[in-house]
N, C-alpha and C positions, 0 to 999 in steps of 0.2 A: 442552453436548456436542450433537452430532446426534444425534437418537434415531433408531431404528429401530423405526416407531411408537411403542409406549408399552413403554418397558423398568421391570419392575417387579422388586425384590429384597426378598424375604420369606421369606429363609432358602433359598428354591429361586429361581433365576432362570428369567423366563419371559417370551415375548413375545408381545404381542397387538396385532393391528391394525385399525384402524377401515377399514370399505371404503369406498372412494369410486367413485362411479357417473359421474363425469365428468372422470377423469383424463387430462391432455394426452397425445397422442402426442409421441413424442420430437420428430419434426419440428416440432410446434407449438409446443412449449416453446422448442425452439430460435429460431423465429420470435419469441417474446416475448423472450427473450435479445437477440436482433438489434435489435428496436425500442427496447429501453429503452438498448442502447449508442447506436445512432443519435442518439435524442433527447437524451442527455446529452451528445455528443460530436460535435454536427453538422459539425464541420470534419473530422473523421475519416471515411475511405471504408472503410465494413465491407461484408463480401459473405459469403453462405451457402456455404460450398464444400460442405457436406453436411448431413445431419441430426446429426452431431456437432461439427462445426468452423465457426467463423465465423473470418474473415481480414480483417486491417485493413492499410492502409498510412499508417504515420506516420512524418514525418520521413526519408522514403526506406527506412524499413525495412519489413519484412512481419511481421506479429505475427498468432499463430493462438492463439486463445481454444478449447480444448476443452470440449465442454459435458458428458461423461459423467460427472464427478463431480457436478458441479451438478445433474444429471438425478436421479442417484440422491438427494440430498438432498431434492429436489421429491417423490419418489416415497415418500420416508419421511415426509415431514411435506406434503401437498398444500395443507393451509391457508394454510401459510407461505410461499407462493410468492413474495408482495412483499417479503416479507424476505430470501428467499433471494438473488434479485435485487439487491435493494439494498447488501448485501454485496458482490455481485460488480461492482456500480459502484464502489463506495467502491476496491477492489484496483483498478480500471481507473482510477480519477483517478489514483493516484499511478505507473501505468503510463503515462499520455497528459499526465503534468504535469511538474514539474521534479523530480528525484530528489535528497533530501537526502541529507548525507553520512553513512557508516553510523557507527553509534556503538557502542563496545566495549562498555557495559554492557547492550546488547540483544542480543548474538549469543548464540544459543541452540543445543543439540544437538536433532538431530531423527533419531528412528528409522526407518529405511527398509528395505524390501526390497532385496537387491542388484540384482535386476532395474530398479530405480529409474533407475540411471547408462545403461543401455543406454535407456530409454524417453526420458531427456532428451538422447540424442544424436540419436536418432531425430526428436524435436521439434525440435532445432535445424536437422538437414537438412532437414526439411520447410520449415522458415522461410528456407532458404537462407543458414545461417551458412557463412562464408567460412573460420572455423577451428573445431578441436575445442573443445567448452566443457569450460571448466576448472573443476569444482565443488571446493570444499574439504570431502573426507570422510575416513574411515577404517574398518578393519573393524572389527565387532564380534564377529558369529560367522561361521559358513559362509552363514547365511542372511540375516543384516542388517548395516547399516552404519549409522554415525554420519555424518549430513550437517550442516553447519554452517550458520547461517543467520541473518540477522537477524528480530529479530519486531517488524516493522514496524507503523504505527498501523494500518493495514486489510488488511495483507498478511503474507505470508513471503517474505523476499528470500533467496536462497540465496547464500552467499558464493564470491568467485572468489579465485584467487592473488594476483590484483592487488589486491583489498579488503585482504589481508592484510599487503601489501607496505607499502599504504598508511598501516595502521594501524600499522606497525611490529610485528607480531604473529607470533611464530614458530610453524610447525606444531607445534612440541614443546609449546607452552603453550596452544593453542587450546582444548583438551581442559578443562582446567581452569578456564578462564575461563569458559567456556560452560555447565559443569554449575555453577557459583557463580551465574552469571545465573539460570538454569533454576530453582536452588533458591530464590533471592529472587523470581521470577516466580510460582512454584506455592506460594505461602506458606500458601495455604488448601486442601489437599490433603482431601478427605473420604472417609468411609471407609462403604459401604454394604454389607448382606449381615450373616451370623452363621453360627454352627457351622460354621466353618472354610474358609468358601467367600464371598470377597469381591469388591467392584469398588471400584476408587479411581477418584474424578473430580477433575478440576482447572480448569473451563472449558470443555473440549471440543477443544483444538488439540494438547496436548502431553502426552497421559495415557500413551502410549506410552513417551516418552522419560522417564518415572518411574522405569524400570528401571534408570537410570543413578544415581540418588539411593541409594544404599547404606544411609543411615542412615533411609530408607523401612521398608526389611525386616528388622524383628525380631519376635521371637516375642511380644512385650509388646504391640505394636501390632498386628499381625497374627498370632493365635495360630492355627495351622496343624499337621494331624499329620505330620509328617515336614519334607522340605526344601520350600522354595518351589517351586510350578510355577505357569507363569503363562500367558496367551494374551493377543494383542495384535492382533486381528483389523484394527481400522484405528486410525488415530492418537488417536481420542478414547476410546479402550476398552482399560483394564487389569483383567483378571479373575484373582483369585488362588486357590490353594487349597495343600494339601500332597500331597507324594508317595506317604503313605500312605492317604489319604481316595481309595478307590476311587469312591465316590457323587461327591465334590466334583470329581473329575477329571472325570467323566461329564457333570457339569452343565458346565462351563467348556468342556468340547470340544463339546458340543451346540450350546451358544450362540455359541460362538465361530464354528462352522462357519456359523450361519445369517448371523451379523454381517458375516463376511469376503464371504460370496456375495454378499450384498444391500446392504450398506454401501459408503460412498465412501471415498475415502482409504486405501484397504487397506495393510495392514502384512504380516502373515502370516497362513497358515492352520494353522500348528504350535503345539503346546504347548512349553514351556519349563522346562528344570529349573535350578536355582541350583547350581552346582559349587564355590562359595565365592569365586570371582572373577567370574564374568559367568553369565547364562542362556546354557544350551546346548539344542539340538534335544532334546526329550523323547519317546522311541518308548513 
């Protein structure tokens, strides 16, 4: 999981940050990202458009790399800059190489904010897309959606309706398939915390999607006071407490706010309460 400086859970969640005297400015980080891409893919023409965007021309198409989330990862772990850039290069290898066929067993559900759809459309428009992007998704609640994607080797590839047709998968069956795959993928979910306030971890990419695994939320494994209340500030963070636990609610509310504001791959700034079927916004 991408850390926000150092996350400690010892009954009470807390954040501590190591001071860095030589943090790169965003434009300098973007230049390092640009150099890494240019060195790895000399046949691709890369251009820095602004402090947050690198554009490339590949096989007649314009592709844009947004730096925002990657830069947030760097700010959280400045000493890991080489590893952070290396992961992005691995993703680019799939982008600028031959794309393999989608495997049904790797389709997973990803929890996203509803704004994600508009963001995708905006990015597609900036890239000069000739038609509207058709992602495969469904509503979870008023603030969140379930987006279906393939857990590729080094990246996450979002599915299109064409992909479903190629795989002969109906929209009615995609959710069950994806949740089963997610359960198999997250076979080693860890629980941290105590006294009715917890955090679940499972590798750093799909923690928010754990809310779709109903078998995880039991009072035996997660003893909380009241109904389950959760926070999912970003894709790699799931905080849990009980609706009757005022102290626990304040803990996850405070931590979630900090993580949402400073972390990458943001999901939601709200708390959600289990209503017997789904988690809905908790006031």
